[in-house]
C-alpha positions, 0 to 999 in steps of 0.5 A: 504651556507652549503650542507647537507650530504643527498643532496651530497651523491646521487650526489657522488653515481651518479658520482661514478656510472658514473665513474664505467660505463666509466671504464667498457666501456673502459675495454670492448673496451680494450678486443675487441682491444686485441682480434682483435690484436690476430686475426691479429697476427694469420692472419699474421702468416698464410699469412707468411706460405702461402707466404713460401708455394707459394715461394716453389711451385714457385721454383718447377715450375721454376725448371720444366720449366728450365728442360722441353724439349721445342724443342723435336719435332725439328729434327736435331742436327747440331751445328748451330741449337743447338746454335739457340735453346739455344738462343731461350730457353733463350729468350722464355722459355715457356713450354706447361704445363704453364698456361694462364692468366685465370689459365687454363692449356695451350694445348700442345703435 
């Protein structure tokens, strides 16, 4: 049985059209993936910048907490009292300007 050229051409055109449609769809998905990748890279870069900023702010807060006069209201300068205050400062260094769990500034002097 011989296939006439007129019946095979429409089938070939249909197959080619289908293949082109698939190629276009894949190309569009690839572009979407590339755009998503670019957006993810930007988000990662931003998170790195914010992490570095947070780290720096944390260092500043720790330095302030370390230098804070937390025993300024205690009167007395005896050696035993000084030793006790040093031990207390090592165990519980919590200056008044620290914040509570809700992010509100704690009260103080």
